C-alpha positions in Angstrom: 65.4 -29.0 -147.2 62.2 -29.8 -148.8 59.2 -30.0 -146.5 56.7 -31.5 -148.9 53.4 -32.1 -147.8 49.6 -33.2 -148.9 46.3 -32.1 -147.9 43.4 -34.2 -148.8 40.2 -33.1 -149.0 37.4 -31.3 -150.7 38.9 -28.2 -152.8 37.7 -24.8 -154.0 39.1 -21.9 -154.8 38.7 -18.7 -157.5 40.7 -17.6 -160.5 38.3 -14.6 -161.1 34.8 -13.3 -159.7 32.5 -16.6 -160.5 29.1 -14.1 -160.5 25.8 -16.4 -160.5 27.5 -19.4 -162.3 27.9 -22.4 -160.4 29.9 -23.5 -163.8 32.1 -20.6 -164.0 35.7 -21.2 -165.7 36.7 -18.9 -162.9 35.7 -21.8 -160.4 38.0 -24.7 -159.3 36.4 -27.4 -157.4 37.7 -31.1 -156.7 35.4 -33.0 -154.8 38.3 -35.3 -153.8 41.1 -33.0 -154.2 44.6 -32.6 -152.7 46.9 -29.6 -152.1 50.3 -30.0 -152.1 52.6 -27.4 -150.0 56.2 -27.2 -149.7 58.3 -24.8 -147.7 54.9 -22.6 -147.0 54.0 -22.1 -150.6 51.5 -24.0 -152.7 53.0 -26.5 -155.3 49.9 -27.5 -156.7 46.2 -28.4 -156.4 44.2 -30.8 -158.3 42.0 -34.4 -158.6 43.6 -36.9 -155.8 43.4 -39.6 -158.2 45.7 -37.6 -160.4 48.2 -35.9 -157.7 48.4 -39.0 -155.2 49.9 -41.6 -157.4 52.9 -38.6 -158.1 53.9 -38.5 -154.5 56.7 -40.3 -153.3 55.9 -42.8 -150.1 58.0 -40.2 -147.8 55.5 -37.6 -148.3 52.8 -37.0 -145.5 49.3 -36.8 -146.6 47.1 -35.3 -144.2 43.5 -36.7 -145.1 40.3 -34.6 -144.5 37.2 -36.9 -145.1 34.2 -34.7 -145.6 35.8 -31.2 -145.1 36.4 -28.5 -147.2 39.9 -26.5 -148.1 39.7 -23.0 -149.0 42.0 -20.3 -149.2 42.3 -18.3 -145.7 39.8 -15.5 -145.4 40.6 -12.0 -146.4 39.0 -9.2 -143.6 40.1 -6.0 -145.7 38.5 -3.8 -142.9 38.5 -4.2 -139.1 39.2 -2.4 -136.0 41.2 -4.4 -133.6 40.9 -1.5 -131.1 37.2 -1.9 -130.8 36.9 -5.6 -130.1 35.7 -5.0 -126.5 32.3 -3.0 -127.7 31.1 -5.3 -130.0 27.5 -5.6 -129.1 27.0 -2.2 -127.6 23.5 -1.0 -127.5 21.7 2.0 -129.6 23.5 4.6 -131.4 24.4 5.6 -135.2 27.7 6.1 -136.4 28.4 9.4 -135.0 27.1 8.5 -131.9 28.8 5.5 -131.8 32.1 7.1 -132.0 31.4 9.4 -129.0 29.5 6.9 -126.7 31.8 3.8 -127.6 34.8 4.0 -129.6 36.9 7.1 -128.4 36.7 6.0 -124.9 37.2 2.7 -125.7 40.8 3.7 -127.8 41.6 6.1 -124.9 42.9 2.5 -122.9 45.2 1.9 -126.0 48.0 4.9 -124.2 48.5 1.6 -122.0 50.8 -0.4 -124.0 50.0 -3.4 -121.8 46.3 -3.3 -122.6 47.1 -2.8 -126.4 49.2 -6.2 -126.2 46.4 -8.0 -124.0 43.7 -6.8 -126.5 46.2 -7.5 -129.5 47.0 -11.2 -128.7 43.3 -11.8 -128.2 42.8 -10.1 -131.3 44.8 -12.0 -133.7 43.7 -15.5 -131.8 40.0 -14.2 -133.0 40.9 -13.7 -136.2 42.5 -17.2 -136.4 39.5 -18.9 -135.0 37.4 -17.4 -137.5 39.6 -18.6 -140.4 41.2 -15.2 -141.3 44.5 -15.1 -142.4 44.7 -11.9 -143.9 43.5 -8.6 -142.5 43.6 -4.7 -143.2 43.5 -3.4 -139.4 42.9 0.1 -137.7 44.6 0.7 -135.1 44.4 4.0 -132.6 46.2 7.1 -132.7 49.1 5.6 -130.3 51.8 4.5 -132.2 52.6 1.9 -129.6 49.0 0.3 -130.7 50.5 -0.4 -133.9 53.6 -1.8 -132.5 51.4 -4.3 -130.3 49.3 -5.4 -133.0 52.0 -6.5 -135.4 54.1 -7.7 -132.4 51.1 -10.4 -131.3 51.0 -11.3 -135.1 54.2 -12.1 -135.6 54.5 -15.5 -134.0 51.7 -16.4 -136.2 53.4 -15.1 -139.4 50.4 -13.6 -140.5 49.9 -11.4 -143.3 48.9 -8.1 -141.8 48.4 -4.7 -142.8 48.0 -1.9 -140.0 48.7 1.6 -139.4 48.1 4.1 -136.9 44.6 6.4 -136.8 45.6 10.1 -137.7 43.2 12.6 -136.0 43.5 16.1 -135.2 40.4 17.4 -134.6 36.5 16.8 -133.9 38.0 14.1 -131.6 38.3 14.1 -127.5 41.8 15.6 -127.0 43.1 13.0 -125.4 42.6 11.2 -128.6 44.4 13.8 -131.1 47.8 13.8 -132.9 48.7 17.0 -135.0 49.5 17.1 -138.5 53.0 17.1 -137.8 52.8 14.3 -135.0 50.5 12.5 -137.1 53.4 12.2 -140.0 56.5 11.9 -137.9 54.7 8.9 -136.2 53.2 7.3 -139.2 56.9 7.7 -140.8 58.1 5.9 -138.4 56.3 3.2 -137.9 56.6 2.8 -141.9 60.2 2.8 -141.3 59.6 0.2 -138.3 57.5 -2.3 -139.7 56.3 -2.0 -143.7 57.7 -4.9 -145.6 58.8 -6.6 -142.5 58.1 -10.6 -143.2 54.5 -10.6 -144.4 53.6 -7.0 -143.0 52.5 -3.9 -144.6 51.8 0.0 -143.0 48.6 1.5 -144.0 48.1 5.1 -143.7 45.7 5.9 -141.6 43.7 8.9 -141.6 40.4 7.7 -139.6 37.9 9.8 -142.0 37.9 13.2 -143.4 36.0 15.0 -140.5 38.2 14.1 -138.0 41.5 15.3 -140.2 42.1 18.9 -141.1 43.2 19.8 -144.4 47.1 19.8 -143.2 46.8 16.3 -141.9 45.2 14.9 -145.3 47.9 16.4 -147.5 50.6 15.0 -144.9 48.7 11.8 -145.4 48.7 12.3 -148.9 52.8 12.8 -149.0 53.2 9.7 -147.1 51.1 7.6 -149.4 53.0 9.1 -152.0 56.6 7.8 -150.7 56.0 4.6 -151.7 53.5 2.6 -154.1 53.4 -0.5 -152.1 52.1 1.1 -148.7 48.5 1.0 -148.3 45.7 4.0 -147.6 43.2 2.9 -145.1 39.7 4.9 -144.2 36.3 5.2 -144.3 33.8 6.8 -147.1 30.2 7.3 -147.2 29.1 5.4 -144.4 26.1 7.5 -142.9 23.7 10.2 -144.4 24.9 12.3 -141.9 28.5 11.8 -142.0 28.1 12.7 -145.6 26.3 15.9 -144.4 29.0 17.2 -142.3 31.6 16.7 -144.7 30.0 18.5 -147.2 29.8 21.6 -144.2 33.7 20.8 -143.4 35.1 20.8 -146.9 32.7 23.1 -149.5 35.5 23.3 -152.2 35.0 19.1 -152.7 32.4 17.5 -155.2 32.2 15.0 -153.1 32.9 13.3 -149.8 35.6 10.9 -151.7 36.7 13.8 -154.0 38.3 14.8 -150.4 40.1 12.2 -150.4 41.1 12.4 -154.3 42.4 16.0 -154.1 44.6 14.9 -151.3 46.1 12.2 -153.3 44.9 9.3 -151.3 42.9 7.8 -154.5 45.1 5.1 -156.0 45.7 1.5 -156.0 46.0 0.0 -152.5 43.9 2.5 -151.1 40.9 0.9 -149.3 37.9 2.6 -148.2 35.1 0.9 -146.4 31.3 1.2 -146.6 30.9 3.1 -149.7 27.0 3.4 -149.7 26.1 6.8 -150.2 28.6 7.5 -152.9 27.1 8.8 -156.2 27.4 7.5 -160.0 30.6 9.7 -160.7 32.0 8.6 -157.4 31.9 4.8 -158.1 33.5 5.5 -161.6 36.3 7.5 -160.1 36.6 4.7 -157.8 37.0 2.5 -160.4 39.0 4.6 -162.3 42.0 5.0 -159.6 42.0 1.2 -158.9 40.7 2.0 -155.1 38.9 -0.7 -153.4 35.8 -0.9 -151.8 35.0 -2.5 -148.2 31.6 -3.9 -148.1 31.0 -4.0 -144.3 27.2 -5.9 -144.0 27.1 -6.7 -140.3 28.1 -2.9 -139.5 25.9 -1.2 -141.6 23.1 -3.2 -140.7 23.6 -2.5 -136.4 24.3 1.0 -136.8 21.7 1.7 -139.5 23.6 3.2 -141.6 22.2 2.0 -145.3 22.3 -0.9 -147.4 25.5 -0.9 -149.8 24.2 -1.4 -153.7 26.5 -4.3 -154.8 25.8 -4.4 -158.4 26.8 -0.9 -158.9 30.0 -1.5 -157.8 30.6 -3.5 -160.8 33.8 -2.8 -162.0 35.2 -1.6 -158.8 37.6 -4.1 -156.3 35.0 -4.9 -154.0 36.1 -6.7 -150.7 34.2 -7.9 -147.2 35.1 -6.7 -144.1 33.3 -7.3 -140.7 34.1 -3.9 -139.0 34.3 -4.6 -136.0 33.2 -3.5 -133.7 30.1 -1.8 -135.4 30.6 -5.0 -136.9 28.9 -7.8 -134.8 31.3 -11.0 -135.7 34.6 -11.7 -136.6 33.6 -14.5 -139.2 33.4 -14.0 -143.0 31.0 -16.6 -143.1 28.4 -14.7 -140.4 29.4 -11.2 -142.7 28.5 -13.1 -146.1 25.3 -14.2 -144.4 24.7 -10.8 -143.6 25.8 -9.5 -147.2 22.8 -11.6 -148.6 20.3 -9.8 -146.3 21.5 -6.3 -147.3 21.1 -7.6 -151.2 18.4 -8.8 -150.8 16.9 -5.5 -149.3 18.5 -3.4 -151.9 16.3 -5.9 -154.6 19.5 -8.1 -155.7 21.4 -10.6 -154.5 24.9 -12.1 -153.7 25.3 -15.8 -154.7 27.6 -17.6 -152.1 30.1 -18.3 -154.7 30.4 -15.2 -155.8 30.4 -14.5 -151.6 33.2 -16.7 -150.9 35.3 -15.5 -154.0 34.9 -11.7 -152.3 36.2 -13.5 -149.0 39.4 -14.8 -150.8 40.9 -13.8 -154.0 38.4 -10.6 -154.1 39.6 -9.7 -151.1 43.4 -10.6 -152.2 42.6 -8.4 -155.5 41.2 -5.6 -153.5 44.4 -5.1 -151.7 46.4 -6.2 -154.8 48.1 -9.1 -153.2 46.8 -11.6 -155.6 50.1 -12.5 -156.8 50.8 -14.1 -153.2 47.3 -14.9 -151.4 43.9 -16.1 -152.0 43.8 -19.2 -154.1 45.5 -22.0 -154.7 47.8 -21.2 -157.5 51.5 -22.8 -157.9 53.5 -20.3 -156.2 50.8 -18.5 -153.7 51.3 -18.5 -150.3 50.0 -21.6 -148.2 47.3 -19.9 -146.1 44.3 -22.1 -146.3 41.1 -23.5 -143.9 39.6 -26.3 -143.5 35.9 -26.1 -143.4 33.4 -28.7 -141.3 30.1 -28.9 -143.0 28.7 -30.8 -140.1 30.0 -28.3 -137.3 26.8 -28.2 -135.7 23.6 -30.7 -136.1 21.5 -28.3 -137.7 24.4 -27.4 -140.3 25.1 -31.5 -140.6 21.3 -32.1 -141.5 20.9 -29.1 -144.1 24.3 -29.6 -145.8 23.5 -33.7 -146.0 20.2 -32.6 -148.0 22.2 -29.9 -150.4 22.0 -31.2 -153.8 24.5 -28.4 -155.5 27.8 -27.4 -154.7 26.2 -23.5 -154.5 23.2 -25.0 -152.1 26.2 -26.7 -150.0 27.8 -23.3 -149.9 24.8 -21.0 -149.1 23.8 -23.6 -146.1 27.4 -23.0 -144.7 27.1 -19.4 -145.2 23.9 -19.0 -143.6 24.2 -21.3 -140.4 28.1 -21.1 -140.2 30.3 -19.0 -138.0 33.6 -19.5 -136.0 32.5 -23.3 -135.4 32.8 -24.0 -139.2 36.7 -23.6 -138.9 38.2 -26.8 -138.2 42.0 -25.8 -138.6 43.7 -22.1 -140.1 47.3 -22.8 -141.7 49.6 -19.8 -142.3 52.1 -20.4 -144.9 51.4 -24.4 -144.6 51.5 -24.3 -140.7 48.8 -25.0 -138.3 48.2 -22.0 -136.4 44.3 -22.7 -135.1 43.0 -26.6 -134.6 39.1 -26.1 -133.1 38.7 -27.9 -129.4 
């Protein structure tokens, strides 16, 4: 049975990276547009004057005057188990792990605790307009079960995996090379490809996995090209130095993963700040994704990603909760703008929103199903309110161009801007 529905508002999506050009051919913008959705998928998107006369009288039209419809946000790197350590004071990356992260993750041995946090986490994603996320769980297999179970009622597109970590962490968080492989394989069989769920092979980062465990992660990844790989690389200078001591045979931090078969399409690496030109070229060649996590990088003092130097690679953005300080991709993009300015460059609002939608989908190798309003794509979309706060309303009222309006939304916006979130054409969040 058909359930064709129409949503009328200002529409914006992308067919490619628009760069700095507000008139880019990769930008699709309709000041008065209609999005047609049927059975959870996009049928068409275009000008209201063209599409509305084609609709039958029985087609419901939901009108959002003064609102902007975007594809749902893609958060390409986030830790659900760190929800409760957001805004914990004062530490660099390695100290942060010991002081806050590891103690918080210990609690996920309790399945009830994992379920409670997972339910809060999923609702927080939707409240911030995130409809696809690549998520790190903990070393406990039950933490992955809890996360997927919490996402299932919302039909969220979720990619997650059990952290593999057999050294350089507290004994109560260690697995082993053998158990990490076996637990991950069981989770793959249980969750990968179930509905909109995907599994990510997830060594936390090279220092916390032995050579044997990293080799096992490579064997898991080789089982199925549709599996994901998710880890961290080159986040802080101390971390890079530590990796050089632990893996003296590797050319670089990135080369460690490459030697174990963990650098390929659908392999996503958070941060990538302290890579050299050869590493970045290898990322481009391999098809792996680089994840820009600006709020976390600023908060932990890890460094500034050279975004222009990442040209040619698949680049996405991630909130990196809990080193990151907000679930909002809008706030994350605002921080991204500041990072690029400090580095002597700029991140335009159009390119920022591309990275948070279609760009993220491309990095995840999911652009054929999400990330845009192209016909046939899954109907994950959000309704943004440019009048969500008095200051934002005042500023957007004085915007003379689309880019100026979008920049105000990014810099002044947060979760309050997200009026509604839709997943597969179904409203799963509505702002109070």
